[in-house]
Each structure stands twice: as structure tokens, then as C-alpha cells.
N, C-alpha and C positions, 0 to 999 in steps of 0.2 A: 618682338614683343610690343604690343600696343599699350601705351600708357593711358589711363583713364583721363578724360577731359571733362572739366566742369561745364555744365550747361551755360554758365555765365561767360564762358570764353568762346562761344560759338559766333558771336556777332562780329560783323566786319564793316569796314568803311564808316559812313556817316552814322549808321545805327549804333556802332560801337562807341563813337565819339559822343553821341546823344546819351547813351546809357551811362557812360563815364561821367558826363556832366550831371545827370540825375543823381548818380551815386555820390558825387562830390557834394551836391546840394544837401542830400539826405544826411550825409556824415556831418556836415557843418551844422545843420539844423538840429541833429541829435545832440551834438556836443553843446550847442547853445542851450537847449532845453534841459539837458541832464547834468551838465558839469559847471558848477559855480565858479571854479577856478578859471575855466575857459572864458566865461562871461566877464569876469573881473579883468583878465588879461586883455581881452578884446577892447574893453573900455579904456584901460590904461594905454594900450598900444595905439589906439586911434588918436588919443590926445597927444601922445608922444610923437606920433608921426607928423601931426600938424606942427608941433614945436620944431621937429627936425627940419621940416621944409622951410620954416621961417628963420632958422638960425643962419647967421652970416658965415657959413662954412662952405667948403668946396662941394661940388656935386658928388665926388667920391666919398667924402665924409658923410654927406646926407644918406648916400646909399648904404654905407656901413651902419649908420645909426638905425635906419629903417630895416635893413636886412637882418640885423641881429634880433630885432623885435619879431620879424617874421619867423625866424628860427625858433624863438620861444613858442610861438603858436604851433609850429610843426611838431616840436617835441611834446608839447602838451597834448596834441591830438594823438600821437603815437602812445603816450602814456595812458590816455583814456581808452584807446583800443586794447591795450594790454589788460587794463582793469576789467573791461567788458568781457574779454575772453576768459579771464580767470573766474569771473562771476558766473559766466555761462557754464563753465565746467562744473563748478560747485561753489555754493555759498558757505560751506563749512570751513572753519579755520584750519589752515594747513601751513606748515613752515615754508613750503615752496610757493604757495600762493602769496604769502606775506613777502617773501623774497622778491617775487616778480613785481609786485606792486611797489615795494620799497625801492627797487632798482629803477623803475620807471619814474618814481618821484625824485630820486637822486639825479636822474638825467635832466629833469625839468629844473631842479635847483642849480645844477651846473650851468645850464643854458642861461638862467636868470643872472648868475654871477658873471658870465661872459658878456651879457648885455649891459650889465651895470659897469663892468670894466671898460667896455667900448665907449659908452657914454661919458664915463669919467675922463678917459684919455682925450677924447675929442673936445670936450668942454674945457678941460684943463689947458690943452694946447691953444685953444682959441681965446680964452679969457684970463689966463694967468701969465 
């Protein structure tokens, strides 16, 4: 039995890589234009990345500080994708739509707490 294949999965080689890069750019551009939380996080993360690079901590600690910030953006993008899918299906209020959006929001909140804890531990160990 043959499984249906998306027309978007037919590209190969360099064409596939180029399409993936375009899709990545389009996704980031959409998130920047449409999601205030994403824009706010990008600004804060850009500033925090500069701070992390300037801190007198080990390379591994810098990686942890910056990596956990990158994780926040990844989870925010996934949350935005979930919200877009829910809104695409229907804009009417439904308990499952609310649950999907709330769970995505909770994932972002937990990631922000992880980032805060990582920064707190590294800074405490370095300066206290």
C-alpha cells in the first residue's frame, strides 16, 4: 500500500536545502511580524547573549546561558505554531482549543523558568 506523499516532500539535494532555508526565513519573519512575545524575547535574548559573552565565566557556562535562551525561542516558535494551527481550524472558542493554547503557553513559561534558574545558578556561583 502506497502512502500519500506531500508535494512539499518531493525536493531533493540542494533544492531541498534551499527550500528549507526559505521556509525557515518565512517562519521567523512570520513570528517576528505576528507575535509580540517573540519580538520581546528576541530583544531580551540578544541583550542577554551579549552579557553572557562578556561575563567572566567558562566557555561551557556561556554555552549554557546562551543555549537556554535559544531553547526559549524554540519553545516560543512551537507555541506560536500550535496557536496558528488552532486558529486555522476554527476561531470559535472551544475547551480543546483553549487547552492546546494554554499548554503551549505553559511550555514557554517552564522554559523561561529554566532559563532564569540557569542564569541564577551561574551568576550565583561566579559572584557569590
